[in-house]
N, C-alpha and C positions, 0 to 999 in steps of 0.2 A: 761726381756722385758722393760727396763727402757725407759722413754720418755725424749728425749732431742731435742732441736732445731737442725736442720741440714740445710746446705746451698747447693744449687745446684752447681755442679762443671762445668757442661756444659749441653747444651740442649741434651735431649735423642733422638737418631736417630734410635733406634731399637725398636721392640716390646718386650722390656725387661725393668725391673724396672730401673728407673733412680738412679744413685749413688750419695750419699751425704756423707759429713763427719760432725762430731761435735767434739768439744773439751771441756772437763771439767777438770780443774786442769791439771794433767799430763796424763790424759787418752784421747786418740784419738779413735774415733769410726766410723765405716762404717755403712751406712744405705742403704737400697734398696727400694726407693719409699715410705717410711713411716718413722715415728719417731722411730720405733722399731730398736734396736741396733742388728746388725748382727755379728759384730766382734769388739773387742776393743784391744788397745795396750797401755801398760804403756810406756810412752816415756823415762822414766829413766831405765826401765828393759824390753826391747822389747820382750824377750823370755818368760816372765811371761804369764800364761794363766789367763787372767783377769776375764773372764766370767765363772760362775760356771758350765754351761753345758759343756764347753770345758775341764774343769778339770775332770768332770765325764766321758767323753768319753775316757780318758786315762786309765780307770780301766782295759782295756784289758791286760795291762802289768802284772796284777796279775796272768794271766793264760798263759802267754808266757814263754816257756821254754828257749828261747834264743832271743837275739835281732833280729828283722826282718832285712832281706836283703833289702826289698823294701816295701814301703808304697804308696798306691794310695789315693789321696784325691779328692773327688768329691765335688766341691764347694771350691774355694780358699778364698773367702771373703777377709778379711784384713790380711790373712796369719798367723793367730795365730798358727796353727798346724805346718806350715812350719818353723816358727822361733823356736818353742819349740823343734821340732825334730832335727833341725840343731844344737841346743845347747846341747841337752841331749842324742841324739842318732846319734852322728856325723858320724858313719859308715854306717848308713841306707840311701839308696838312696830313693828319693821321687819324685813322679810325682803328680802335682796338676792340675786338670782339671776344667776349668770354661767356661761356655757358653757365658759369657758376657764380651766382649772386654774392656768395660769401667771399670769393676771391676778389670780386670788384669792391666790395665793402672794405675788406682788409687793405687792399692796395690803396684805396682812397685815403684811409685813415692813418696808415702806418708807413707808406712807401713814397711819399712826396711826389705824387703824380703832377704833371703839368696842369695848369688851369684848363678846365673844360669849357670850350667855347668854339669859335669858328675854326681854330687850328687843330684842336684835339677833341675827339669825342669817343665815348665808351658805349658800346652796344651790348646789351645782355641778350645773347642769342647763341644758337648752335652754329659754330663757324662754317661747318659744311653746308648748312642750309643758307646761311647769310650770303656766302660768296656767290651763290646762284643769281642773286639780285644785282650783282655788280658787273655790268656788261661793258668791258673795255674801259672802265672808269678808274682804274688804279694802276700805278706804275710799278709798284713793288708789293709782293705779298710775303709776309714773314709768318711762317707757321711754326709754332712751338706749343704743341698740344699733348701733354702727357697727363695721365690720371694718377700719378704717384708711383705706378709700377712700370707702365709701358706706354708707347704711343697709342693714341686713340684710333681705333680701327677706321672710323669714318674719315680720318685725315690722311689715310694712306691708300685709299681706293682709287682705281682708275677713273671712276666717275668724278671724284673730287678733283683729281688733277685736271681733267677736262674742263670742269667748271672754273677752276683757277685760270686756266689758259684763256677761257672766254672773258674772264674778268679783267685780264691784263691789257694795257694799252699796247700800241704797235711794237715798242721796244721794251716791253715790261719784263720783269724778272721775278721768278718764283723762288723763294728761299725756304728751306726747311731744316730742322734739326732732328736727326735720327740717331739711334744707338747702333753702332756698327756690330755689336755683339748679338743683336736680335737675329734669330735664325731666319727671319723673313726679309732681312735687309736687302738681299740681292733681288728679291722679287719686287720690292718697292722701287728699286732703281730701274729695273727693266720696264715696269709700268710707266714710270716717269719718262724714260727714253722713248717709249712708244707714243705717248701723248705729245711730247715736245720734239718729236722727230729727230732724236739723237743729240739735241743741244743741252747736254747735262754735264755738270762738273761736280766733283767731290772734293771736299777739303776737310781733312781730319783736324779736330780741335787739338790744342796743345796737351790736353789731359783727359782722362776718364773715358776714352772710347767713343765720344760724341763725334758725329760727322755732319758738317754743314753741307747741304746738297743744293745746287743751283740749277734751275732750268730756265731757258731763254725763249721768249716769244719769237724773236728773230736772232740770227747769228750776231754775236757781238762784233762791232766794227773793228775793234782792236784785238788781235790775237797773236801779235808778234811780241816775243818775250823781252827784247831790248826796249821796245816802246812801253810795254807794261811795267818794266822795272823802273823806268823814269817816272811813270805814273804812280807807282807804289811809293817811291821816295817822296813825292809831293803830298800824296794822301797821308802818309805816316806823319808828316809834319802838321798837316792841316787838322787831322782828326785824332791825333795822339793814339793811334793803333799801329801795330806792327804789320803793315801791308807787305813788307819785303819778305817776312817769314811766311805769310799767307801765300804769296805768289810762288815761293820756293816749294811749298807743300802742294800747291796746285800742279806745278810742273812735274813733281815726282809721282803724283797720283792719277794723272789723266793723260790721254793719248796725245803725243806731240812728237815732233822730229828734232827737238832740241832748240829750234828757232821759233816755231809757231805751234800754237795749240791747234787741234783738229776738232772743230765743233760744227 
């Protein structure tokens, strides 16, 4: 949640937060109505996940048995996930949903999104409404929906979690980014535990109090830490992310007996 000056791109015409950008060195960032950074891009390496919370959200790969066919993103922001998935999971189709037409416009013009076509599409819609139409048709749902100040209420309701569970394929994974300092945080986790029958993991990001939270349609096949450690080493090499740190943080923040996770 770094603070940077941002400048208005155009007058806001909707009851949605205004969009602004800031640049510091080779990092371009997107803001929604405040100095809080929502999304950042390294202009030299656009596919890099600059913000620690976005890297933490990729820990679902530790538990995926195969590359997903389709990923749904709720909240396009500056397109960090879209660029990363395009670079590292090129065979995965992705749909990014954003309610704010100004965000979509700015992301298209200033954040080097992938080519829009069969592999990548943007839908201008309310993510909570859109996900109701996806019945078992997506393998991973990435939810990152803030309004500049806090998480959007519609994206933390039990109804939304149930709709997401219906949208996921048999081994699908729900991933969200929450602010651990939010006084409602524990309530969100309890609702998610109810909907996904206890199959929930928490992973603190390296900085800023963000928490990546994962919920599983079915129990992950691999829950043994020795095996997960080997997997983390391979994934770290393949995807240029520190999966070993992620696994260590998962171990210290979730119920286990030292050898196996309990999910």
